[in-house]
C-alpha distance (Angstrom), angle and dihedral (degrees) to the residues before:
residue distance angle dihedral
X1 . . .
X2 3.76 . .
X3 3.91 91.1 .
X4 3.81 89.4 53.5
X5 3.78 91.6 51.2
X6 3.84 92.3 48.3
X7 3.78 91.8 47.1
X8 3.79 92.5 48.5
X9 3.80 92.3 48.3
X10 3.80 91.7 48.5
X11 3.76 91.3 51.0
X12 3.75 92.1 50.2
X13 3.80 90.4 49.9
X14 3.79 91.3 49.0
X15 3.86 94.4 50.6
X16 3.71 92.4 44.5
X17 3.78 92.6 57.8
X18 3.78 97.0 45.6
X19 3.80 105.7 120.5
X20 3.83 114.7 -101.7
X21 3.75 90.2 -126.2
X22 3.82 91.0 63.8
X23 3.84 88.1 64.3
X24 3.70 92.9 48.5
X25 3.83 104.4 48.6
X26 3.78 119.9 121.2
X27 3.75 99.6 -119.3
X28 3.81 130.4 171.4
X29 3.71 110.5 -165.2
X30 3.82 89.5 -17.9
X31 3.90 91.2 -54.5
X32 3.67 123.2 124.2
X33 3.89 120.0 -139.3
X34 3.86 85.3 11.9
X35 3.88 87.9 -74.8
X36 3.81 96.5 -52.7
X37 3.85 115.7 143.2
X38 3.89 106.0 -107.0
X39 3.82 93.5 -155.5
X40 3.91 90.5 56.5
X41 3.82 90.6 66.8
X42 3.83 89.2 64.2
X43 3.85 90.4 50.0
X44 3.75 92.9 59.5
X45 3.79 107.6 -94.2
X46 3.90 131.5 49.6
X47 3.74 114.0 -123.6
X48 3.80 132.3 -179.5
X49 3.76 116.8 -99.5
X50 3.79 124.4 -134.9
X51 3.78 134.2 -121.1
X52 3.83 87.7 -116.3
X53 3.82 95.2 66.7
X54 3.85 115.5 42.9
X55 3.78 141.4 135.6
X56 3.72 133.7 -162.4
X57 3.76 114.7 -131.1
X58 3.85 132.5 165.9
X59 3.77 91.0 -15.3
X60 3.79 99.5 -48.9
X61 3.75 135.8 93.0
X62 3.86 116.0 -121.2
X63 3.78 117.3 -161.9
X64 3.76 125.2 -153.0
X65 3.84 136.4 -157.1
X66 3.80 93.2 -140.1
X67 3.74 143.6 14.4
X68 3.79 87.0 -114.0
X69 3.81 92.1 58.7
X70 3.84 91.1 45.0
X71 3.85 89.7 53.0
X72 3.78 91.6 48.3
X73 3.75 91.4 52.1
X74 3.76 92.2 48.0
X75 3.83 91.7 56.4
X76 3.77 93.7 54.9
X77 3.84 113.8 4.4
X78 3.83 94.8 168.2
X79 3.83 89.5 63.5
X80 3.78 91.3 60.4
X81 3.87 107.5 33.9
X82 3.79 110.4 100.1
X83 3.78 120.9 -110.2
X84 3.75 120.8 -101.1
X85 3.80 93.7 26.6
X86 3.71 90.8 -67.3
X87 3.81 95.2 -60.9
X88 3.84 123.5 133.5
X89 3.71 108.0 -71.9
X90 3.87 93.0 -149.3
X91 3.76 93.7 54.1
X92 3.79 92.0 44.6
X93 3.80 87.6 65.8
X94 3.79 84.1 71.7
X95 3.82 92.1 42.3
X96 3.83 93.8 -105.2
X97 3.75 128.5 138.6
X98 3.84 103.8 -139.0
X99 3.75 126.1 170.8
X100 3.74 120.4 -113.6
X101 3.86 146.3 -137.7
X102 3.78 100.3 -119.2
X103 3.89 87.9 -147.7
X104 3.76 93.4 57.8
X105 3.73 107.9 78.4
X106 3.86 147.7 126.1
X107 3.76 132.0 -150.5
X108 3.77 109.3 -138.8
X109 3.82 121.4 -177.8
X110 3.83 88.7 -20.4
X111 3.77 97.0 -51.2
X112 3.86 129.9 109.5
X113 3.76 120.3 -118.5
X114 3.78 121.8 -174.0
X115 3.79 131.2 -155.5
X116 3.72 144.7 -160.9
X117 3.81 114.7 -115.1
X118 3.77 132.4 169.8
X119 3.74 131.2 155.0
X120 3.81 90.3 -84.8
X121 3.83 99.1 40.8
X122 3.71 136.8 35.9
X123 3.84 109.0 -178.4
X124 3.79 92.3 -174.8
X125 3.79 89.1 66.7
X126 3.89 89.2 50.5
X127 3.78 90.9 47.1
X128 3.82 92.1 52.9
X129 3.79 90.4 53.4
X130 3.82 92.8 61.6
X131 3.83 104.8 9.6
X132 3.74 100.7 148.2
X133 3.79 95.0 51.4
X134 3.83 95.2 40.6
X135 3.87 91.3 46.1
X136 3.87 90.2 56.1
X137 3.84 92.0 47.0
X138 3.80 91.3 46.4
X139 3.77 93.1 50.6
X140 3.80 91.4 50.0
X141 3.78 94.2 46.4
X142 3.88 91.4 48.1
X143 3.77 90.5 52.3
X144 3.80 89.2 57.1
X145 3.81 94.1 46.2
X146 3.77 98.1 42.7
X147 3.81 92.9 48.9
X148 3.81 98.3 47.9
């Protein structure tokens, strides 16, 4: 009985202190950025990572195309994780969590922003038309989402 109470208490403490961002990551099957290598975006072209090279960070699994990229990520993961938990930056301006096309992206001030893109809609183009305004709105909306 005492062990059960201790175990339950420890679990409650553990789940209380899980970072908010872990609950808000855009994950597909536990994978962040749909399995794309976050470091590759900063090298000029996004590529899919492999099962061989992966790292857990803030509740998601990030995959990498090489051991070198995995090591770079491990040194400074916050440099490489996408803004807004990996959700579409354009939609975040309205406070919406919308999935992304991992090949539609933009690096702004050294940070990775991802966007939704289909044949009918390219939100990166819309973002570029009003970036400053949308960026401010998305930052404010993400603060509310990530801290609830």
